[in-house]
BALOBA-1460 file (C-alpha; in Angstrom, 3 decimals):
// residues 296
<rec num="1" residu="m" x="81.031" y="-187.054" z="198.494"/>
<rec num="2" residu="v" x="81.346" y="-184.674" z="195.508"/>
<rec num="3" residu="d" x="80.089" y="-185.932" z="192.166"/>
<rec num="4" residu="t" x="82.926" y="-185.409" z="189.667"/>
<rec num="5" residu="t" x="81.271" y="-187.162" z="186.746"/>
<rec num="6" residu="n" x="80.780" y="-183.957" z="184.719"/>
<rec num="7" residu="v" x="83.717" y="-181.996" z="186.075"/>
<rec num="8" residu="v" x="86.195" y="-180.803" z="183.474"/>
<rec num="9" residu="v" x="89.639" y="-180.464" z="184.967"/>
<rec num="10" residu="a" x="91.954" y="-177.819" z="183.544"/>
<rec num="11" residu="g" x="94.710" y="-179.373" z="181.511"/>
<rec num="12" residu="s" x="92.929" y="-182.729" z="181.274"/>
<rec num="13" residu="g" x="93.198" y="-182.710" z="177.474"/>
<rec num="14" residu="n" x="89.597" y="-181.631" z="176.758"/>
<rec num="15" residu="n" x="89.984" y="-179.152" z="173.917"/>
<rec num="16" residu="r" x="86.314" y="-178.662" z="173.218"/>
<rec num="17" residu="s" x="85.355" y="-175.081" z="172.373"/>
<rec num="18" residu="y" x="83.279" y="-173.107" z="174.809"/>
<rec num="19" residu="i" x="81.158" y="-171.902" z="171.863"/>
<rec num="20" residu="d" x="78.369" y="-174.398" z="171.192"/>
<rec num="21" residu="w" x="77.584" y="-173.658" z="167.556"/>
<rec num="22" residu="p" x="74.833" y="-176.266" z="167.059"/>
<rec num="23" residu="a" x="72.815" y="-174.670" z="169.876"/>
<rec num="24" residu="i" x="73.442" y="-171.205" z="168.422"/>
<rec num="25" residu="i" x="72.408" y="-172.211" z="164.913"/>
<rec num="26" residu="a" x="69.316" y="-173.996" z="166.245"/>
<rec num="27" residu="g" x="68.267" y="-170.858" z="168.126"/>
<rec num="28" residu="a" x="68.838" y="-168.640" z="165.077"/>
<rec num="29" residu="v" x="66.799" y="-170.965" z="162.866"/>
<rec num="30" residu="l" x="63.961" y="-171.025" z="165.400"/>
<rec num="31" residu="a" x="63.955" y="-167.229" z="165.742"/>
<rec num="32" residu="t" x="63.898" y="-166.801" z="161.959"/>
<rec num="33" residu="a" x="61.071" y="-169.306" z="161.504"/>
<rec num="34" residu="i" x="58.907" y="-167.763" z="164.232"/>
<rec num="35" residu="s" x="59.423" y="-164.248" z="162.907"/>
<rec num="36" residu="f" x="58.592" y="-165.354" z="159.352"/>
<rec num="37" residu="i" x="55.363" y="-167.022" z="160.468"/>
<rec num="38" residu="l" x="54.257" y="-164.111" z="162.647"/>
<rec num="39" residu="f" x="55.147" y="-161.498" z="160.027"/>
<rec num="40" residu="t" x="53.167" y="-163.434" z="157.422"/>
<rec num="41" residu="f" x="50.227" y="-163.680" z="159.803"/>
<rec num="42" residu="g" x="50.503" y="-159.966" z="160.591"/>
<rec num="43" residu="s" x="50.579" y="-159.105" z="156.891"/>
<rec num="44" residu="a" x="47.318" y="-160.987" z="156.395"/>
<rec num="45" residu="i" x="45.714" y="-159.078" z="159.271"/>
<rec num="46" residu="g" x="47.095" y="-155.776" z="157.990"/>
<rec num="47" residu="l" x="45.691" y="-156.318" z="154.509"/>
<rec num="48" residu="g" x="42.331" y="-157.016" z="156.107"/>
<rec num="49" residu="i" x="42.144" y="-153.829" z="158.172"/>
<rec num="50" residu="v" x="43.609" y="-151.293" z="155.750"/>
<rec num="51" residu="s" x="41.972" y="-149.906" z="152.629"/>
<rec num="52" residu="p" x="43.244" y="-147.876" z="149.666"/>
<rec num="53" residu="y" x="40.179" y="-145.647" z="149.886"/>
<rec num="54" residu="r" x="40.177" y="-142.561" z="152.056"/>
<rec num="55" residu="g" x="37.864" y="-142.609" z="155.081"/>
<rec num="56" residu="s" x="37.431" y="-146.391" z="155.205"/>
<rec num="57" residu="a" x="38.854" y="-149.110" z="157.478"/>
<rec num="58" residu="v" x="41.658" y="-148.119" z="159.887"/>
<rec num="59" residu="p" x="43.130" y="-144.576" z="159.607"/>
<rec num="60" residu="p" x="46.616" y="-144.568" z="158.050"/>
<rec num="61" residu="m" x="48.349" y="-143.253" z="161.179"/>
<rec num="62" residu="a" x="46.701" y="-145.917" z="163.344"/>
<rec num="63" residu="a" x="47.764" y="-148.586" z="160.837"/>
<rec num="64" residu="v" x="51.365" y="-147.337" z="160.977"/>
<rec num="65" residu="i" x="51.403" y="-147.410" z="164.789"/>
<rec num="66" residu="l" x="49.860" y="-150.888" z="164.900"/>
<rec num="67" residu="s" x="52.403" y="-152.107" z="162.347"/>
<rec num="68" residu="a" x="55.308" y="-150.722" z="164.381"/>
<rec num="69" residu="v" x="54.010" y="-152.337" z="167.579"/>
<rec num="70" residu="w" x="53.564" y="-155.647" z="165.791"/>
<rec num="71" residu="v" x="57.089" y="-155.531" z="164.353"/>
<rec num="72" residu="v" x="58.606" y="-154.871" z="167.794"/>
<rec num="73" residu="f" x="56.531" y="-157.647" z="169.372"/>
<rec num="74" residu="v" x="57.374" y="-160.200" z="166.686"/>
<rec num="75" residu="a" x="61.095" y="-159.422" z="166.665"/>
<rec num="76" residu="t" x="61.422" y="-159.456" z="170.459"/>
<rec num="77" residu="s" x="59.388" y="-162.616" z="171.011"/>
<rec num="78" residu="s" x="61.214" y="-164.436" z="168.186"/>
<rec num="79" residu="f" x="64.649" y="-163.659" z="169.613"/>
<rec num="80" residu="m" x="63.493" y="-164.556" z="173.103"/>
<rec num="81" residu="a" x="62.394" y="-167.988" z="171.852"/>
<rec num="82" residu="g" x="65.666" y="-168.474" z="169.961"/>
<rec num="83" residu="g" x="67.716" y="-167.310" z="172.943"/>
<rec num="84" residu="y" x="65.906" y="-169.646" z="175.308"/>
<rec num="85" residu="l" x="66.487" y="-172.620" z="173.002"/>
<rec num="86" residu="t" x="70.172" y="-171.735" z="172.661"/>
<rec num="87" residu="g" x="70.667" y="-171.452" z="176.425"/>
<rec num="88" residu="r" x="68.707" y="-174.623" z="177.134"/>
<rec num="89" residu="m" x="70.554" y="-176.687" z="174.511"/>
<rec num="90" residu="r" x="74.071" y="-175.413" z="175.308"/>
<rec num="91" residu="h" x="76.430" y="-177.975" z="176.768"/>
<rec num="92" residu="r" x="77.617" y="-176.596" z="180.078"/>
<rec num="93" residu="f" x="81.229" y="-176.908" z="181.215"/>
<rec num="94" residu="y" x="81.332" y="-177.494" z="184.957"/>
<rec num="95" residu="d" x="84.604" y="-175.641" z="185.396"/>
<rec num="96" residu="a" x="83.017" y="-172.279" z="186.272"/>
<rec num="97" residu="s" x="80.811" y="-170.716" z="188.894"/>
<rec num="98" residu="e" x="77.087" y="-170.206" z="188.458"/>
<rec num="99" residu="g" x="77.655" y="-166.546" z="187.597"/>
<rec num="100" residu="e" x="80.217" y="-167.396" z="184.939"/>
<rec num="101" residu="s" x="77.899" y="-170.059" z="183.522"/>
<rec num="102" residu="n" x="75.100" y="-167.498" z="183.251"/>
<rec num="103" residu="i" x="77.421" y="-165.146" z="181.381"/>
<rec num="104" residu="r" x="78.344" y="-167.925" z="178.965"/>
<rec num="105" residu="d" x="74.657" y="-168.739" z="178.418"/>
<rec num="106" residu="g" x="73.918" y="-165.062" z="177.759"/>
<rec num="107" residu="a" x="76.891" y="-164.821" z="175.397"/>
<rec num="108" residu="h" x="75.477" y="-167.714" z="173.393"/>
<rec num="109" residu="g" x="72.180" y="-165.839" z="173.203"/>
<rec num="110" residu="l" x="73.984" y="-162.771" z="171.899"/>
<rec num="111" residu="i" x="75.861" y="-164.796" z="169.281"/>
<rec num="112" residu="m" x="72.561" y="-166.363" z="168.196"/>
<rec num="113" residu="w" x="71.088" y="-162.850" z="167.929"/>
<rec num="114" residu="a" x="74.064" y="-161.608" z="165.890"/>
<rec num="115" residu="l" x="73.897" y="-164.604" z="163.547"/>
<rec num="116" residu="a" x="70.173" y="-164.150" z="162.926"/>
<rec num="117" residu="v" x="70.622" y="-160.407" z="162.337"/>
<rec num="118" residu="l" x="73.455" y="-160.970" z="159.857"/>
<rec num="119" residu="l" x="71.487" y="-163.612" z="157.969"/>
<rec num="120" residu="g" x="68.446" y="-161.367" z="157.823"/>
<rec num="121" residu="a" x="70.553" y="-158.423" z="156.693"/>
<rec num="122" residu="a" x="72.189" y="-160.500" z="153.967"/>
<rec num="123" residu="l" x="68.787" y="-161.535" z="152.641"/>
<rec num="124" residu="a" x="67.270" y="-158.055" z="152.817"/>
<rec num="125" residu="v" x="70.243" y="-155.921" z="151.759"/>
<rec num="126" residu="g" x="68.913" y="-155.478" z="148.229"/>
<rec num="127" residu="s" x="65.492" y="-154.353" z="149.432"/>
<rec num="128" residu="l" x="66.931" y="-151.972" z="152.016"/>
<rec num="129" residu="a" x="69.236" y="-150.394" z="149.466"/>
<rec num="130" residu="s" x="66.314" y="-149.880" z="147.100"/>
<rec num="131" residu="l" x="64.258" y="-148.326" z="149.899"/>
<rec num="132" residu="a" x="67.047" y="-145.916" z="150.802"/>
<rec num="133" residu="r" x="67.529" y="-144.863" z="147.198"/>
<rec num="134" residu="a" x="63.793" y="-144.399" z="146.728"/>
<rec num="135" residu="g" x="63.539" y="-142.300" z="149.887"/>
<rec num="136" residu="s" x="66.283" y="-139.893" z="148.813"/>
<rec num="137" residu="t" x="65.556" y="-139.613" z="145.087"/>
<rec num="138" residu="v" x="61.814" y="-140.127" z="144.726"/>
<rec num="139" residu="a" x="61.235" y="-136.977" z="142.674"/>
<rec num="140" residu="a" x="64.402" y="-137.347" z="140.618"/>
<rec num="141" residu="g" x="63.556" y="-140.976" z="139.936"/>
<rec num="142" residu="a" x="60.133" y="-140.118" z="138.606"/>
<rec num="143" residu="a" x="61.623" y="-137.398" z="136.436"/>
<rec num="144" residu="a" x="64.334" y="-139.721" z="135.146"/>
<rec num="145" residu="g" x="61.708" y="-142.311" z="134.244"/>
<rec num="146" residu="a" x="59.714" y="-139.722" z="132.343"/>
<rec num="147" residu="a" x="62.789" y="-138.499" z="130.484"/>
<rec num="148" residu="g" x="63.871" y="-142.063" z="129.709"/>
<rec num="149" residu="g" x="60.492" y="-142.955" z="128.281"/>
<rec num="150" residu="a" x="60.458" y="-139.853" z="126.103"/>
<rec num="151" residu="a" x="63.969" y="-140.593" z="124.845"/>
<rec num="152" residu="a" x="62.822" y="-144.064" z="123.801"/>
<rec num="153" residu="g" x="60.014" y="-142.534" z="121.762"/>
<rec num="154" residu="e" x="57.279" y="-143.492" z="124.272"/>
<rec num="155" residu="q" x="54.868" y="-141.220" z="126.076"/>
<rec num="156" residu="s" x="56.024" y="-141.155" z="129.691"/>
<rec num="157" residu="g" x="52.655" y="-140.325" z="131.265"/>
<rec num="158" residu="s" x="54.395" y="-139.162" z="134.452"/>
<rec num="159" residu="f" x="53.039" y="-135.606" z="134.190"/>
<rec num="160" residu="d" x="49.817" y="-136.157" z="132.295"/>
<rec num="161" residu="l" x="47.682" y="-134.550" z="135.001"/>
<rec num="162" residu="v" x="49.973" y="-131.525" z="135.169"/>
<rec num="163" residu="t" x="50.012" y="-131.191" z="131.409"/>
<rec num="164" residu="d" x="46.220" y="-131.517" z="131.286"/>
<rec num="165" residu="a" x="45.921" y="-128.686" z="133.802"/>
<rec num="166" residu="l" x="48.304" y="-126.502" z="131.803"/>
<rec num="167" residu="f" x="46.500" y="-126.990" z="128.474"/>
<rec num="168" residu="r" x="42.937" y="-126.944" z="129.802"/>
<rec num="169" residu="p" x="41.032" y="-124.355" z="127.684"/>
<rec num="170" residu="a" x="39.937" y="-121.203" z="129.459"/>
<rec num="171" residu="a" x="36.233" y="-120.515" z="129.824"/>
<rec num="172" residu="n" x="36.113" y="-117.563" z="127.393"/>
<rec num="173" residu="a" x="39.170" y="-118.340" z="125.328"/>
<rec num="174" residu="t" x="39.081" y="-118.499" z="121.551"/>
<rec num="175" residu="p" x="39.745" y="-122.084" z="120.366"/>
<rec num="176" residu="p" x="43.003" y="-122.350" z="118.414"/>
<rec num="177" residu="a" x="42.926" y="-123.200" z="114.744"/>
<rec num="178" residu="p" x="43.749" y="-126.838" z="113.923"/>
<rec num="179" residu="t" x="47.402" y="-127.374" z="113.121"/>
<rec num="180" residu="q" x="47.934" y="-128.259" z="109.484"/>
<rec num="181" residu="e" x="50.129" y="-131.217" z="108.714"/>
<rec num="182" residu="g" x="53.730" y="-130.070" z="108.264"/>
<rec num="183" residu="a" x="52.986" y="-126.570" z="109.560"/>
<rec num="184" residu="g" x="54.462" y="-127.208" z="113.023"/>
<rec num="185" residu="p" x="54.481" y="-129.580" z="115.943"/>
<rec num="186" residu="s" x="51.255" y="-131.403" z="116.661"/>
<rec num="187" residu="r" x="49.474" y="-131.052" z="119.990"/>
<rec num="188" residu="g" x="50.765" y="-134.464" z="121.048"/>
<rec num="189" residu="e" x="54.346" y="-133.411" z="120.272"/>
<rec num="190" residu="t" x="53.803" y="-130.188" z="122.208"/>
<rec num="191" residu="r" x="52.576" y="-132.077" z="125.273"/>
<rec num="192" residu="d" x="55.536" y="-134.458" z="125.066"/>
<rec num="193" residu="e" x="57.922" y="-131.515" z="124.924"/>
<rec num="194" residu="v" x="56.315" y="-129.960" z="128.019"/>
<rec num="195" residu="d" x="56.520" y="-133.356" z="129.773"/>
<rec num="196" residu="r" x="60.266" y="-133.471" z="129.160"/>
<rec num="197" residu="m" x="60.737" y="-129.922" z="130.422"/>
<rec num="198" residu="l" x="58.761" y="-130.736" z="133.577"/>
<rec num="199" residu="a" x="60.877" y="-133.849" z="134.107"/>
<rec num="200" residu="r" x="64.132" y="-131.883" z="133.885"/>
<rec num="201" residu="g" x="62.818" y="-129.101" z="136.089"/>
<rec num="202" residu="i" x="61.541" y="-131.366" z="138.875"/>
<rec num="203" residu="a" x="64.775" y="-133.348" z="138.813"/>
<rec num="204" residu="r" x="66.678" y="-130.071" z="139.356"/>
<rec num="205" residu="g" x="64.101" y="-128.679" z="141.787"/>
<rec num="206" residu="e" x="63.355" y="-125.599" z="139.657"/>
<rec num="207" residu="i" x="62.247" y="-124.645" z="136.153"/>
<rec num="208" residu="v" x="64.144" y="-121.649" z="134.816"/>
<rec num="209" residu="a" x="62.392" y="-118.477" z="133.671"/>
<rec num="210" residu="d" x="63.123" y="-119.026" z="129.971"/>
<rec num="211" residu="d" x="61.507" y="-122.485" z="130.056"/>
<rec num="212" residu="r" x="58.508" y="-121.102" z="131.949"/>
<rec num="213" residu="k" x="58.068" y="-118.365" z="129.365"/>
<rec num="214" residu="y" x="58.318" y="-120.862" z="126.528"/>
<rec num="215" residu="v" x="55.742" y="-123.168" z="128.169"/>
<rec num="216" residu="a" x="53.451" y="-120.146" z="128.662"/>
<rec num="217" residu="q" x="53.707" y="-119.363" z="124.948"/>
<rec num="218" residu="l" x="52.758" y="-122.955" z="124.112"/>
<rec num="219" residu="v" x="49.831" y="-122.828" z="126.536"/>
<rec num="220" residu="a" x="48.622" y="-119.516" z="125.075"/>
<rec num="221" residu="r" x="48.846" y="-120.913" z="121.559"/>
<rec num="222" residu="e" x="47.029" y="-124.171" z="122.372"/>
<rec num="223" residu="t" x="44.322" y="-122.734" z="124.648"/>
<rec num="224" residu="g" x="43.727" y="-119.361" z="123.019"/>
<rec num="225" residu="m" x="44.083" y="-117.440" z="126.300"/>
<rec num="226" residu="p" x="46.142" y="-114.227" z="126.616"/>
<rec num="227" residu="e" x="49.839" y="-114.791" z="127.175"/>
<rec num="228" residu="a" x="49.822" y="-112.956" z="130.530"/>
<rec num="229" residu="e" x="47.053" y="-115.227" z="131.786"/>
<rec num="230" residu="a" x="48.916" y="-118.246" z="130.428"/>
<rec num="231" residu="e" x="52.093" y="-117.182" z="132.285"/>
<rec num="232" residu="a" x="50.143" y="-116.873" z="135.548"/>
<rec num="233" residu="r" x="48.667" y="-120.344" z="135.056"/>
<rec num="234" residu="v" x="52.058" y="-121.856" z="134.218"/>
<rec num="235" residu="n" x="53.775" y="-120.289" z="137.237"/>
<rec num="236" residu="t" x="51.016" y="-121.389" z="139.610"/>
<rec num="237" residu="i" x="50.853" y="-124.972" z="138.376"/>
<rec num="238" residu="i" x="54.623" y="-125.428" z="138.090"/>
<rec num="239" residu="d" x="55.290" y="-123.969" z="141.548"/>
<rec num="240" residu="k" x="52.695" y="-126.292" z="143.066"/>
<rec num="241" residu="t" x="54.068" y="-129.314" z="141.219"/>
<rec num="242" residu="i" x="57.627" y="-128.660" z="142.363"/>
<rec num="243" residu="a" x="56.473" y="-128.007" z="145.929"/>
<rec num="244" residu="d" x="54.528" y="-131.276" z="145.970"/>
<rec num="245" residu="a" x="57.528" y="-133.204" z="144.625"/>
<rec num="246" residu="k" x="59.838" y="-131.692" z="147.242"/>
<rec num="247" residu="r" x="57.309" y="-132.421" z="149.978"/>
<rec num="248" residu="a" x="56.987" y="-136.047" z="148.851"/>
<rec num="249" residu="a" x="60.775" y="-136.451" z="148.769"/>
<rec num="250" residu="d" x="61.089" y="-134.914" z="152.234"/>
<rec num="251" residu="i" x="58.386" y="-137.195" z="153.645"/>
<rec num="252" residu="a" x="60.092" y="-140.226" z="152.107"/>
<rec num="253" residu="r" x="63.459" y="-139.139" z="153.562"/>
<rec num="254" residu="k" x="62.022" y="-138.626" z="157.053"/>
<rec num="255" residu="t" x="60.165" y="-141.918" z="156.835"/>
<rec num="256" residu="a" x="63.376" y="-143.727" z="155.907"/>
<rec num="257" residu="i" x="65.160" y="-142.123" z="158.881"/>
<rec num="258" residu="l" x="62.332" y="-143.093" z="161.243"/>
<rec num="259" residu="v" x="62.274" y="-146.669" z="159.951"/>
<rec num="260" residu="a" x="66.060" y="-146.957" z="160.298"/>
<rec num="261" residu="c" x="65.980" y="-145.648" z="163.897"/>
<rec num="262" residu="l" x="63.082" y="-147.950" z="164.813"/>
<rec num="263" residu="t" x="64.869" y="-150.923" z="163.256"/>
<rec num="264" residu="a" x="68.131" y="-150.227" z="165.098"/>
<rec num="265" residu="t" x="66.344" y="-149.708" z="168.433"/>
<rec num="266" residu="t" x="64.285" y="-152.870" z="167.974"/>
<rec num="267" residu="l" x="67.385" y="-154.912" z="167.187"/>
<rec num="268" residu="l" x="69.153" y="-153.615" z="170.297"/>
<rec num="269" residu="v" x="66.142" y="-154.529" z="172.445"/>
<rec num="270" residu="c" x="66.133" y="-157.952" z="170.786"/>
<rec num="271" residu="g" x="69.802" y="-158.407" z="171.713"/>
<rec num="272" residu="v" x="69.013" y="-157.751" z="175.384"/>
<rec num="273" residu="a" x="66.010" y="-160.092" z="175.177"/>
<rec num="274" residu="a" x="68.126" y="-162.839" z="173.588"/>
<rec num="275" residu="y" x="70.778" y="-162.507" z="176.325"/>
<rec num="276" residu="w" x="68.196" y="-162.652" z="179.123"/>
<rec num="277" residu="s" x="66.209" y="-165.537" z="177.661"/>
<rec num="278" residu="a" x="69.399" y="-167.533" z="177.077"/>
<rec num="279" residu="t" x="70.295" y="-167.178" z="180.783"/>
<rec num="280" residu="r" x="66.758" y="-168.341" z="181.649"/>
<rec num="281" residu="g" x="67.190" y="-171.329" z="179.360"/>
<rec num="282" residu="g" x="70.514" y="-172.170" z="180.977"/>
<rec num="283" residu="d" x="69.002" y="-171.889" z="184.435"/>
<rec num="284" residu="h" x="66.165" y="-174.236" z="183.489"/>
<rec num="285" residu="r" x="68.722" y="-176.643" z="182.002"/>
<rec num="286" residu="d" x="70.813" y="-176.740" z="185.178"/>
<rec num="287" residu="n" x="67.769" y="-177.145" z="187.403"/>
<rec num="288" residu="a" x="66.094" y="-179.669" z="185.099"/>
<rec num="289" residu="r" x="63.010" y="-177.478" z="184.890"/>
<rec num="290" residu="d" x="60.144" y="-179.449" z="183.356"/>
<rec num="291" residu="l" x="58.030" y="-177.328" z="180.988"/>
<rec num="292" residu="g" x="55.646" y="-180.173" z="180.218"/>
<rec num="293" residu="p" x="52.879" y="-178.944" z="182.598"/>
<rec num="294" residu="m" x="52.692" y="-175.722" z="180.532"/>
<rec num="295" residu="w" x="51.335" y="-177.685" z="177.544"/>
<rec num="296" residu="s" x="49.192" y="-180.197" z="179.414"/>
């Protein structure tokens, strides 16, 4: 005799949706909670093995690789746990074959995955936008901050090291005479002016010849070195500064691209993992698989 207790007959008036939202939401909440706990735990470990000082603790490249591996592991395992819970908790309709039931379980896992991804994206959209902007405009942002501080009447400090190198007295140079009050700009005003010129130049990616010549004249006046020697110093330091800024912006851009590709790939792998684990959860549900011995 066939047991028809749980059989749903087509057209019997049962209008219940095939999408079991409570199971989906429960799986998404579980995946989010597990990932939050593991990411917090990983952050504590990471802070313990890295160091801001060169040559100590774990090398930077090794730390980056370990971080990437940890992120992939946490994301995949979290979605697998959420997918399994969703498949296990889904109410099955006994109006389909085993294959169709597995597809429905997997679809619930995918919906759980999509819901968790959308919630995470909604929470992190501000941070991701800031990261993208920082990666593409790191040099321009620093220059804009320096210019903004100068416009407000504050010393920006963004190019203090560069300015120090420009105005460092030469070994055999004649010290300049002290500037009398009212006779011209003070040394502090001169440094601020050079800071603003550096900010504009780095934001544009180049400092024009007229500005370089003017800065060389200021350097020659403040350090007492010949103007030709001052021009050589200015060109060398400015070229290096611009090259370093461009290199930093390029590294930030490539890093942002790499992080975006890794994130997208990880999320796709998590989608597959959520689908598979949801089918496993559904299979254990149908076969009344007891997981108690695992914890005993």
